[in-house]
C-alpha positions in Angstrom: 0.0 0.0 0.0 1.5 3.3 -1.0 0.8 6.7 0.5 -1.8 7.7 -2.2 -3.7 4.5 -1.7 -3.6 5.1 2.1 -5.0 8.6 1.6 -7.9 7.3 -0.5 -8.7 4.5 2.0 -8.4 7.0 4.9 -10.9 9.3 3.2 -13.2 6.4 2.6 -12.9 5.4 6.3 -13.5 8.9 7.6 -16.5 9.5 5.4 -18.2 6.2 6.1 -17.4 5.6 9.8 -20.2 7.8 10.9 -22.6 7.3 8.1 -24.6 4.0 8.5 -23.1 2.3 5.5 -20.2 0.3 7.0 -16.7 1.8 7.0 -15.0 -1.7 7.2 -17.1 -2.9 4.2 -16.1 0.1 2.2 -12.5 -0.4 3.1 -12.6 -3.9 1.7 -14.4 -2.7 -1.4 -11.8 0.1 -1.8 -9.0 -2.4 -1.5 -10.6 -4.5 -4.2 -10.9 -1.5 -6.5 -7.3 -0.4 -5.8 -6.0 -3.9 -6.2 -4.6 -4.0 -2.6 -4.4 -7.5 -1.2 -6.6 -7.9 1.9 -4.6 -9.5 4.7 -5.6 -10.7 8.1 -3.4 -7.9 9.7 -5.8 -5.2 10.7 -3.2 -2.5 11.7 -4.3 -0.1 9.0 -8.0 -0.5 9.9 -7.1 0.2 13.6 -5.1 3.3 12.6 -7.9 4.8 10.6 -10.5 3.9 13.2 -8.4 5.6 15.8 -8.3 8.7 13.5 -12.1 8.8 13.3 -12.3 8.3 17.1 -10.1 11.4 17.4 -12.4 13.3 15.1 -15.3 12.2 17.4 -13.5 13.6 20.4 -12.8 16.8 18.5 -16.5 17.3 17.5 -17.9 16.2 20.9 -15.2 17.6 23.2 -17.6 19.9 25.1 -20.0 17.0 25.9 -17.0 14.7 26.9 -15.5 17.4 29.2 -18.9 18.0 30.8 -19.4 14.2 31.4 -16.1 13.8 33.1 -16.3 17.1 35.0 -19.6 15.9 36.6 -18.4 12.3 36.9 -15.4 13.3 39.1 -17.7 15.0 41.5 -18.4 11.4 42.6 -22.1 11.9 42.7 -24.9 9.8 41.2 -25.9 12.5 38.8 -27.0 12.2 35.1 -23.5 12.4 33.8 -22.3 9.6 36.0 -25.2 7.5 35.0 -24.5 8.2 31.3 -20.9 7.1 31.7 -22.1 3.9 33.4 -24.4 3.2 30.5 -21.5 3.6 28.1 -19.5 1.2 30.1 -22.4 -1.3 30.1 -22.6 -0.9 26.3 -18.9 -1.9 26.0 -19.4 -5.3 27.7 -20.4 -7.2 24.6 -17.6 -5.8 22.4 -15.1 -6.4 25.2 -16.1 -10.0 25.4 -15.7 -10.4 21.6 -12.4 -8.6 21.6 -10.9 -10.8 24.4 -12.2 -14.2 23.5 -12.8 -13.9 19.7 -10.0 -11.6 18.5 -8.6 -14.0 16.0 -12.0 -14.7 14.5 -12.7 -11.0 14.3 -9.4 -10.3 12.5 -10.1 -13.3 10.2 -13.4 -11.7 9.1 -11.5 -8.6 7.9 -9.7 -10.9 5.5 -12.9 -12.2 4.0 -13.9 -11.2 0.5 -16.3 -8.8 -1.0 -19.1 -11.4 -1.0 -19.4 -11.3 2.8 -19.4 -7.5 2.6 -22.3 -7.5 0.2 -24.4 -9.9 2.3 -23.8 -7.8 5.5 -24.6 -4.6 3.6 -28.0 -6.1 2.8 -28.5 -6.8 6.6 -27.5 -3.2 7.3 -30.1 -2.1 4.7 -32.8 -4.2 6.4 -32.0 -2.7 9.8 -32.1 0.9 8.5 -35.3 0.2 6.6 -37.0 -1.1 9.8 -36.5 2.3 11.5 -38.6 3.8 8.7 -41.6 1.5 9.4 -41.3 1.0 13.2 -42.6 4.1 15.0 -43.3 5.0 18.6 -45.7 7.5 20.1 -43.1 8.7 22.6 -39.3 8.4 22.4 -37.1 8.1 25.5 -33.5 8.5 26.6 -31.0 5.6 26.6 -31.6 3.3 29.5 -29.3 0.7 31.1 -31.0 -2.2 29.3 -31.1 -0.3 26.0 -27.4 0.5 26.4 -26.6 -3.2 26.7 -28.7 -4.1 23.7 -27.0 -1.3 21.6 -23.7 -2.8 22.8 -24.7 -6.2 21.5 -25.4 -4.5 18.1 -21.9 -3.0 18.2 -20.3 -6.3 19.0 -22.1 -8.1 16.1 -21.1 -5.2 13.8 -17.5 -6.3 13.8 -18.5 -8.2 10.6 -17.3 -6.1 7.6 -20.3 -4.7 5.7 -22.5 -4.6 8.8 -22.4 -0.9 9.7 -21.4 -0.2 13.3 -23.1 3.2 13.4 -26.0 1.9 11.4 -26.5 -1.1 13.6 -26.2 0.9 16.9 -28.4 3.8 15.8 -31.0 1.6 14.2 -31.1 -0.7 17.3 -31.5 2.4 19.5 -34.3 3.8 17.4 -36.0 0.4 17.3 -35.9 0.4 21.1 -37.6 3.8 21.1 -34.7 6.0 21.9 -34.7 9.6 20.7 -32.8 10.2 17.4 -30.4 12.9 18.8 -29.7 10.8 21.9 -28.9 7.6 20.1 -26.6 9.3 17.6 -24.4 10.9 20.3 -24.4 7.7 22.4 -23.4 5.6 19.3 -20.4 7.8 18.6 -19.3 8.0 22.2 -19.6 4.3 23.0 -16.9 3.4 20.5 -14.1 5.7 21.8 -12.7 3.5 24.6 -12.8 0.1 22.7 -11.0 1.6 19.6 -8.4 3.5 21.7 -7.9 0.4 23.8 -7.3 -1.8 20.7 -5.0 0.8 19.3 -2.9 0.9 22.5 -2.6 -2.8 22.8 -1.5 -3.1 19.1 1.0 -0.3 19.7 2.5 -2.0 22.8 2.5 -5.3 20.9 4.4 -3.9 18.0 1.7 -4.6 15.5 2.3 -1.3 13.7 5.8 -2.0 12.6 6.4 -2.2 8.9 7.7 -5.7 9.2 4.4 -6.9 10.7 2.0 -4.8 8.6 3.8 -4.6 5.3 2.8 -1.0 5.3 5.2 1.9 5.7 5.0 4.5 8.5 4.4 7.2 5.9 1.3 5.3 4.5 -0.1 4.8 8.0 0.4 8.5 8.8 -1.2 9.6 5.5 -4.2 7.3 6.1 -4.6 8.6 9.7 -4.6 12.2 8.6 -7.0 11.6 5.7 -9.4 9.6 8.0 -9.3 12.3 10.7 -10.0 15.2 8.3 -12.9 13.5 6.5 -14.2 12.1 9.8 -14.6 15.6 11.2 -17.0 16.5 8.4 -18.9 13.2 8.5 -19.3 13.2 12.3 -20.8 16.7 12.4 -23.0 16.0 9.4 -24.3 12.7 10.7 -25.3 14.0 14.1 -27.3 16.7 12.4 -28.6 14.3 9.8 -30.0 11.7 12.2 -31.9 14.5 14.0 -33.7 15.6 10.9 -33.5 13.0 8.1 -34.9 9.6 7.5 -32.4 6.7 7.3 -34.3 5.0 4.5 -32.1 6.6 1.8 -29.0 5.0 3.5 -30.9 1.7 3.4 -31.4 2.1 -0.4 -27.7 2.9 -0.8 -26.6 -0.2 1.2 -29.1 -2.3 -0.8 -27.6 -1.2 -4.1 -24.0 -1.4 -3.1 -24.6 -4.8 -1.4 -26.2 -6.3 -4.5 -23.3 -5.0 -6.6 -20.8 -6.4 -4.1 -22.5 -9.8 -4.2 -22.5 -9.9 -8.0 -18.8 -9.1 -8.2 -18.1 -11.5 -5.3 -19.8 -14.3 -7.3 -17.9 -13.6 -10.5 
């Protein structure tokens, strides 16, 4: 992977991480188009995911500072409860990361056919939010946080959108649009940064292990961060106002195309 390919893939990651269309699936499709061999090493994916997490922190820094400022008052206030809900949502993905890490990394080496199938599942989830309506919508509860966390854990499959799965699951549980969007973006921060730290300590980012130069990793990181800033801010606004059915249509079309090419 050269620096230009890294920039292109970084832009794809940043733009699709927050949109409910699967960033991991689009990375695999991008690699297929660019002729980059998909390997089981997920160092590049971790780097660009870390970049989009940093863009999340940049966009939502006021909310994050407020949460921790109130949390360290050591009172059972709304902010402390919110952080506890985020921690609860992390349990499923923590279990997957600890006990099924090799299987997860193996999925990132799967072909475009799997991506296509999972994009169809993403389309179905997003379409359901268009038809399932509630008279009153609520804030994220403890039980709902765990259910959303389950959706995040399942979304390690490339093509099954993490943001799409978590946001759709929250909406199908009757959570307010604006609440579930912010919760979806905040709940991924610790798992991704934790995975990045463990990989850094384990030497998984060395050129000998990844087969990717440091320049390419840095270029991919910068591209993902810059495009992630735009996508994160846009998506939060979009979820509040727009219907997700159009993303369902997009995932349906791309999924069908991916399946066709995967079967050729």
